[in-house]
N, C-alpha and C positions, 0 to 999 in steps of 0.2 A: 437693661435694654439700651439705654442711651450710650453706655460704654461700648457695647458691641457695635452699635451703629457708628459711633465715633471712630472706632478702630478699623472698621472695614476699609474705607478708602485710604486711610493713612497707612494701614498695614500693607495693603496692596501696593501703594505708592513706594513705601520703603523697600518692599520686596523687589519691585521693578528697578528702583534706584540701585539696590545692591547687585542685581543681575547685570545691570549696565556697567557698574563699577568693576565687577569681576571680569566682564568681557573686555573692557578697556585695558585692564591690567594684563590679561592673558595675551592681548594683541599688541601690547606696548613694544615698540622696537628697542632692541639693545643698542648701545652706542656703536657697536660694530655695524649693525644693520643700518643705522642712520648714516654712517660714513659710506657704506656700500650704496645706499640709495642716492646719496649726493653724487657719487661717481656715475651711477646709472643715469641720473637726471642730466648730468653734464654731457655724457656720451650721446644720449638721445637727442638733446638739444643740438649738438654738433651734427649728428646725422640728419636732423630735420633741416638745418641750415644748408647742408650739402645738397639735400634733395631739392630744396627750393631754388638753389643756385642752378642745379642741373635742369630743373623744370624751366627756369627762365631761358637758359641756353637752348633747350630742346624745342622751344616754340618756333625756332628757325630751322626748318627741315634741311638736312644735308650740312648742317653746321660742323665744320671740322673741329670745333672746340669740344664736341660731345665726349670724345674719348679722354680728353684732358680732365674732364669733370667726373667721368664714370669711375675711375679707379679710386680716387679719394672718397667718393660716395660709398662704394662697395666696402672700403676699409672701415668707414664710420658705422655702416650698418652692422658689420660683423662685431665691432666693438660694443655697440649698444646691445645687441642680442646676447653677447657673452656676459656683459654686466647684468643683464636681466636674469640670465640663467643663474649666475652666482647669487644674486639677491634672493631669488625664489628658493634656492637650495639652502639658504641660511634660516628659513622659517622653522620654528619649533612645531611640534605636533598641534598645539593649540592654535598657533597662527595659521598653519596650513588649513586646519578645519574651519576656523572663523573667517578666513579670507578666500575660501574656495571659489566662490562665485566671481569675485573681482580678479583673482589670479587666473581663472579660466578665460576671462575676457582679455587679460594681458597676453596669455599664451595664444589666443586666437589671433590677436593683432600681430604677434610675433610670427605666426605661421603665414599670415597675409603678407608681411614684409618679405619673408623668404620667397614666397610665390611671385610677388611683383618684381623682386630683385632678379630672380632667375629669368623671368620673362623679359625684363629689360636687357639683361646680358645677351640673351638669344637675339633680340632685335638689333642690338648694337653689332653683333657679329655678322648679321645679314647686310649691314651697311645702309647706305642712303635711301633705299626704297621704303624704309619703315619709318619715315619722319613723323607722320601723324600718330602712328602706333606708339612710337617712343614717347612722344609728349603725353599721350593718353595714359600710358603705363606709369610715367613719372608722376602724373597727377594721382593715380591710384596708390602709388608708393607713398606719396606725401600724405594722403588721407590715412593710410595704414599707420604711418608714423604718428600722426595726430591722435589716432585711437590708442596707440601704444602709450603715448605720453599721458593721455587722459586716464587710462587704467592705472598707470604708475602713480599719478596724483591721488586717485581714489584710494589706492592701497596705502600711500603715505598718510593720508588723512586718517584712515582707520587705525593706523599704527602709531599715531601721535607724532609723526615726523614733521618738524618745521620745514617748510619749503623755502629753499634759498633761491631767490630770483637770480637768473643769469643776466648780469648787466655789465656794462663796461664803465660804470661809474666808479672812480677811484676811491670815493668815500665808502662805498659798500664793501670794498675789498680790504679796507684798513681796520675792520672790526676785529 
């Protein structure tokens, strides 16, 4: 009787540990996925910086600089979304199944980026009368990029991908 009582919690604990281990192994990123994630992370960071630069400039309605910032922002958004698509397509069946909820959040943020980007382009085509609308849309775009980035980091964590910080410190780049 003591033996059965002693094995109950330990057996359950070992079983849970084994399930957690098996899940971690199934979700583990391949070296190619890790490299793909690093490209995705860098492109998203670049898009976010462009969005924040655009947001700063858009706070001044009628600013002639807007169009100078809009094209590079659009290019960075396309790049980040393309990298995200490539990354998600690299998932195995087990990864796709195990990461479904987080991947869905990433895809939702991706859709929101597309929506806000299209809205921003339409407003820019209309010209100077949409000053406040442009700034508001730029804020929503930046928020969508933040959600996009957060979902990426959640996926990376689940896949055991080490996150490289994007810094301009030369010591960090010499590793």
